[in-house]
N, C-alpha and C positions, 0 to 999 in steps of 0.2 A: 827207580825214579825214571831212568831213561826209557824203559819199556813202556811205562805209562805215558810219557810224553810222546813217544813215537806212535802209540796207539791213537793219540789225539790228532797227530799230524796227518795220519793216512785215513782216518775215518771217512772224510768226504769222498776221497777216490775210491775206497773200498765199496761204498754204497753206489757210486756212479758206475762201476764196471759192468754190473748186469744190465744197467740202462743203455750203456754203450753197445753191448752185444745185441740187445733187442732192437735197438735203433738201426744197426747195420742190417740185420736180418729183415726188418720191415721195409727198409728202403730198397734193399736188393730185390725183394719180392715185388715191390711196387714198380720198379724199373726194369724188370726182367725182359721186356719186349722192346726196350729202347734201341735205337740204332747204335752201330759200333761207335765207340769214342765217348758214349755216355753211359750212365748206369754203372754196372760193375763188370770186371774181368776177374774170374776166379784167381788166376795166378797173381795178378796185381794186388788183389785184396789179401791173399795169403802173405804176400811180401810186406804189406803194411801192418798186418797184425803181428808178424814176426818181429818187425822193427819196433812196434809198440811194446811188445813183451820184453825185448832187450833194453828198451829205454827205462823200464821199471827197475831193472837191475842197476844201471848206471845212475839213475835218479836216487836210488837208495844209498849208494856210496857217496854221491854228491851231497845229499841231505845230511848224512851223518858227519861229513867232514865240515860242512859250513855251520852245522849246529854248534860245534865247539867254538868256532870264530864268532858267530852271531851272539852266543850267550856272553862271551868275553866282551864284545863291543857293547852290548846292552847293559851288562852288570857294572862294568868298570870305566867305560868311556862315555856313554850317553849322558848328557847333562840332566835329563829327567826321564821318568818312566810314565808312558801313556797308559792310563787304567784300561785293562782289556775287558772289563766288565761293563763298560759304558757303551751304549749303542752308537754314539757318535764316534767313538774311537774306531770301530769297525768300518763305518762309512768313510772316515778319513784314511784308513789304511787301505781300503779297496781302491780309492782314488789315487793314492800315492803309489801303490804297487802297480796299478794300470799305467801310470806314467813311467815307471821304471820299466815295465814290460815294453812299452813303445820305444824307449830309448835303446833297450837291449835289442829289440827286433830290428830296428833301424841299423844298429851297429853290425849285427850279423849279415845284413845284406849289403853293406857299404864298405866292409873290411874284409879282405880275402880270407884271412885265417878264420874269421867268424863264419863266413860263408861256407868254407870248407866243411864245416860241421853241419850248418843249417840246411845246405842244399839237398840233403837226403830227404827232407820233408817236402820239398817242391819236385821230387824226381818222378813222381806219378803223372801220367797223362790223363788220368781220371780225377773227377772231383766228386767225392761222396763222403759219407760218414767214416767209411773205411780209411780214406786218405788222412783223416784227422789222426788216426792211430799211427801213422807213418812218422815217427818221432826219432830225433837224432840220439845218439849214444855218447855225445861229447858235450855236456852242458857245463864244462869246468869254468869258463871265463864269466859265467853269469853272476858269479859272486861279486864282481865289481859293481854290478847294477843293483844287487839286492842289499849290499852292505850298508848303504845309507839308511835303510829302513830301521834296523836295531839302533843306529846312531841317533835317529830321530826319537827313539823312545819306544817303539813298538816291540812287545815281547816276541822272542823268536818263534815260539810255537804258533803265534797268531799269524806270522808272516807265511808259514807253510800252508796253513789252512786257507788264507786268502788267495795264495797262488794257485792252489788246487781248484778253488771256486772259479778263478779266472780261466783255468784251463778247461773246466767242465763247460763253462759257457761257450768257449771257443770251438768245442767239439761241434756244437750244433750250428755253427756258421758254415760248416763244410758240407754244403748240400746244394743241388740244383733243383730241388723239388719245391723250394720256396722262392717266389719272385720278389719284387720290391715290396717292402712294407710301408705303412703310412708314413708320410713325409717327416712328422716330428720324430718318429722312431729312427728313420734313416738319417736324420740330421745329427742325432746324439749318439746313437748306438752302433757298434759294429754289427753288421747284418750279414746274411749269406750273399746278398748282392755285392757289398763292399769286399767281402773276403774272396769272392770269385775273382774279382779284379786283381787282388794281391796274388793269387796263384796263376795268373795269366802270364804267358811268355810273349805277348804281343807288345811292340815298342811302347805303345801309349800306356800300357799297364804296368811296365816294369818298375820295381822299387816304389810302389805305391800302397797305401792303405795298411800301414804296419799295426793297426790297432788291435788291442786285446778285447776289451769290453766297450770302451768309449771311443768313437770315431772322431771326437772333438780334438784329439791330439793331432791327428793328421790335418784337419781343417786349420788348426792353429798354426802348425809348423810347415805347411806348404807341401805336404806329401798325399793329398787327398785326390782321388780320381773316381768319378762316378762310373757305373757300369754302362758302357755305350753299346756293346754287342757281346755275344757269347765268347768268352775267352779261349784262347788255345792254351790248354794246360800243359804244365811241364817245364822243363828247363830249355833255355834258348839253344843249348846243344844237348839233345837227348842222350842219356847214358847208354841206352840200348841193352840193359841188362837187368836181371832180377837177383843178381848175386848180392847177398847182404853186405858182404864185406867191401865190395866194389861201391856200392851205394853209400855206405857210411864212410869209407876211407879213401875212395878213389880220387877225390878232389885234394885231399892231403898229399897223396902221392904225386899228383900233377904239380902242386905248389912246390914240393921239395925238388922235383925235377927242374922246374923253372929257376929256382934259387940256385941250384948247383950249376946251372948253365949260364947264369947271369954274370956280367962283368962288373965289378965294383961293389962296394958295400951299399951305396945308394940304390942301385937297381935290385940287389938282393933283398933289401928291406921293402922296396916297392912291391915286389911279387908277394910279400907277406901282409903288408899293412895298407896298401893301395886298394881301391875298389876291384872287384872281380873283373877281369877282362883287361886290367892295366898292362901297359907294355912300355919298355924304355923308349925314349924318343928316338934313338937311332934305329931301333927296330921298326918303329911306326914309320919313319922316313923311308926305309927300305921297302916296306910293304906299299907305301903310297907310290913310290917310284916304280915298283914292279907291277 
């Protein structure tokens, strides 16, 4: 039974993988004569693809672990079961999951332990379909944001399929080849223009446009920013390496170093749960005085 269920869960992604490969190849060919900083860099793209391959393994482990929890919540805790055969249930699930994605995405940007995992996706100074494959290997805390879905009555296998569809949509927002789309689309949907902003390290673009499919969440919760100019892609402090372990776990090492050097429990917790870049008051005072 588990093998049958797992086949259903992965089917959308298995069909999408050849499309991803062809899209990367076609875009790279179309942008081969672009100036430096745009288009593709072979080493950067190989790194992104390697990170994407690694994320397939971590996602497999994560899905198998959460499958047990989600089935338990859906079977024994959820007050009702939403019929998976009704068209409206899939529409409702896609909207609910997209809101969960927004909340999770905002969390990993605003809480350092979440950012330590997620920053790997933002580490490229290029923005293309290859960058979309630059995924983290540490999705473990996402269970907190997906758990309400089986509690609401959505069958676990439908959640995994809806999440995969959400990720497939997001793949196509990672491109500079598409400008702004018609205003009604830009108002409702996450588009390449909106997502370029999200990957920008410019001050006006930081922590904006967390959307998965629907940009309306950012408009509703005050995190929307239109594209004003071409972003400067990458991290505010470039990592300067293509080493996979450093890209994936380097920020965890930095966080642990800060925690070990901090005085008092409050400061130690701050380095874990405060926003990225947080510093104790006394250290901020010393920096300001110096």
